[in-house]
N, C-alpha and C positions, 0 to 999 in steps of 0.2 A: 547597604544594598538598596537600590531604588525599587519601587514597586514594579516597574516595567522589567527590570532585570530579573527580579524574583519570579515574575509571571513567565518570562521567556525560558528561564532555567527549569521551572516546574513543568511547563508544557513540553519542552524538549526531552526532559528525563522520563516523563510518563510515556510519551510516544516512543521513546527509544526502547523502553521495556517491552511494549507491545510489538515493536518491530523485531526485537531479539527473540521473542516467543514465536513469532511467525517464522522467522528464519530457522529456528530450531526444529519446528514441526515439519516444515517442507524439506529441510535437509534430511531428516529421518525418513520421511515418506519417499524420498528418492531412492533409498536403499531397501525399503520394505514395500515393494511394488505390489499392486493388487494381483492376486493369483499366485504370487511367489515365483520361484525360479525352477527350471527343469534341473533335476538332480544330476543328470549325466553331462549336460553342456553348460549349465549356469546361466542360460539365456532366459529372460522372462517368458512365462507360459503364454501370455497374451500379447506377445511382441508385435504381431501383425494385425491387430485390431485397431481400427481408427480411434476408438475411445481411449485405448491405451496410449496412443501417440498424443492425443489431446491432454491426457493426464501428465505425461512426461514433460511436454512443452510448457504447460501452465504451471507445473511445479517448479520448473527451472526459472520461468519468468517471475514467479512469486519470490523465489530465493534472491534473484538479482535485485528486484525492487525493494525487498526487505533489507538487504545489505546496503543498498543505496540510501535508504531512509535512515538506517543506523548511522551511516557516515555523515549525513546532513545534520542529524541531531547532535552528533559528536562535535561537528564544527560549531554548532550553536553553543554547546556547553563549554567549549574551550575558547570561545571568542573573548576579546578584551573588553567588550561592552562599553566602548566609547560612544559618545553622543551621536557621531556621524554613522556609526554602525546600525543604530536603531532606525535611521532614515531609509536605508536601502539594503545593506548587506544582510542583516539578521532577518528582516521580513522575507527577503527572497529565499534565504535558506529554509525558513520555516515553511514557505509555500511549497518549495521543492520536496522537503521532507514529508509534509502532509500528503502531497500528491503521490509520492512513491509509496507511502504507507497504505494509502487507499488502493492503489493499483496492486500492491502485493496481497492485500486482503481479497480483492476481486479474483486475482489469479489463484489464490489458495482455495477459494470456494469453487472455482471452476475445476480445479484438480480433484477436490473432494467429490464433486458431483460426477466427474468423469470416471472416477474409480467405481462408482455404483453402476455406471453403464457398462464397464468392463466385466463386472462380476455377475450382473443380472441380465445378460444379453438374450438368454433363451426363455427362461421361465420368470414369472413375476416382473414382466417388463414395465409395469406401472410403477414399481418401487423407485427406479432412478428419476422418473419424472416428478414424483411427489417430493423426493429429497431435493431435487434441483429447485423446485418452487420454494421450499423452506430454506434452502441455502441463500436464496436471494434476499431474504428478510434481514439478516445481519448487515449485508452490504447496503441495503436501502436505509436502514437505521443509522449506520455509520455515516453514510453520505448526507443524510438529512441533518444529523447532529453537527458534522464538521463543515457543512456548507456555509453556515453563517460566519464561522471563524475565518474560513478561507476567503470569503468575500470581503470581510472587514480588513483583513491583512492586505489583500490585493488592492482594495481601494485606498487604504492609507499609504501603500507603497507607490502605486502607479497613478492613482487618481489625484494625489495631493501635489504633484509636480506643477500642474497648471492652475492651482487653486487661486493664486493671486495674480495671474496673468489676465489682462483684459481679453474678453472674447472678440471684441471688434476693435479694429485699429482706431485709436483716438487721435483727434486733431487737437493740438494745443494752441 
């Protein structure tokens, strides 16, 4: 196994575990909504609050992107790892998988923050704002950590196509 194949498989498998954890969390959160359900109708208690709608939509978006990233990383893990795959196919899948993982993380944090706006709408209104600020920290850390990798993969995939082409037309 080559070093690049080993790196690609390790990166994909580790990111796939994180994506699966996010998918599990947001799937469970979809059924354990903030405030619970009304006993007589089964309708969520805070159904008509804007913050609840933000929670539901961002939770669904997080699940969709987490599932998409799982599939992208699964495609990478089941690839044939031919030399031509490393030039375009695998890096593109890695870029899509990392982007979907990032978006699922952002949407999960939005859902988490929105749940506090649902619960603390009357008293202690400062609590959701403080939690929202702290929820942005993991997203910023993840973005700053993965930014370098994403740029490197992007440049090696899309920037190297014109590497050996002359910039100006040459007269022979």
